[in-house]
Steps between C-alpha positions, in 0.01 A plus 500: 500500500383524138730354246543623146301332215705387206368548137611327178470658159543349159521711184614513142659773300594574146753766603254784445191393668432280818209265564452411864351143475433429864525645852509223772482554873679240717301345787816429703674805626797673336819309570374160400653384175261586209515126393361390836222756520141472397386793295175653380407653163349746517638653829242525780660726777698774333356835400429624145757784564773238581406293185521813283843563647617137443393530138676827458822373649476181294458694174782736586753238600421280185565783262806627680649142491402481138327179544368303205286201617416414857580680821427402860499737793447445874369771737438528877197701595451645853318800649412624158852496361660301233845371502681315213665181602620374180479524119560202270520570128399147429213247531405400848331196642172698516463530120325183454261581791425852353455364151246245605320740742470776235490292180784690356799295366779703640795281409384478138450880471840567656669274255338691208599828658861385509478429132374846421128511551332771690241518786255663275498198278311308776155535660590474867246470776570680819543293820254694692222397250493147596167381666673253725745474790813286431740374781846353452603275775844337574538125523741426794681185551469461871315160483799353314773679711347490849832635659495820299383798690156609405583866593485706166780746444673679213641160416292324239356159593212428264519243229209601292202725465128458443206734451134537584246708316135587600279804566604536856843528679412235760394239234806566292718448793333184615553358133855611497564349841338150394716505175811560719427174679330647816196340660220753559261362754123568493439383862683432832698715734690820415795608736544882509782695650562858379713795623329800662493705183295229329245430775229727389528394127464147616156535668291480175722223359454286815114582484490378148670160590247455786213562249654245273486252782871492605606457861765764603786464743748776578784599729396685815527858382322439157232279670427772758467760227258279300290400802460857592348547161237237541674206347531153659868437499696240700845589635804283426869518631783664301824292477670534831169588699402141579377184340319411295579808289424607157773294334380182673151572356632545155715174520185315629288615203270712724558827298415521137597878419746738671470883487810645647667842471811490729722789575874421526723211431436329834120496446550367148 
């Protein structure tokens, strides 16, 4: 089952022209509140045709709604199709992120547009001309509220946002994760358990971890797939299969990093 990808767009309009300031692709699937989702600028998985359609829809809606100032739109992308989820003729929480990532002061320009300025008065740099990759990550309060469900949903749970910038997506995500208060290990043991749809994509990732010197443990199905592909992976029990299981190992500090793509509420 392949879920839809969510896309965030920030733009500004003077009532006659529209400038698309940034198109951000969410890392979490559509259905997770945008405030809880990490997002990438520029997007990394959607096609040029889909981006062109997103720009066209953004410009059309901004002009039709007679927006003067900021506008935010959220789209879902699946199987080459674009769906509009919501249109907000206002500033969004992503405006500071896009402004910093593209070096365009969107809020300041929007205020001047509201006072009568025109887009042609400004020298605006297009978002796709940036030479780096920027990632926005949510700061989640689970350490302070241990009884709160860690299952993300349409209900927003984050209490802040951070960003990471570098020349590569992986390094940008690492920096954003550290800024959000997460510990990113450089050695130790990685636990892996993924659904069947992700098993083939996992093989090169697991091989990279092995080359970095990590040990790998996995649930039986994932371990069998990785061992068949020449990786030395130890098997560990799921919860309910026996003891000690993966939760015991995490509580005992034996696992330093978890890669998990569960399917369904029970697995989560």
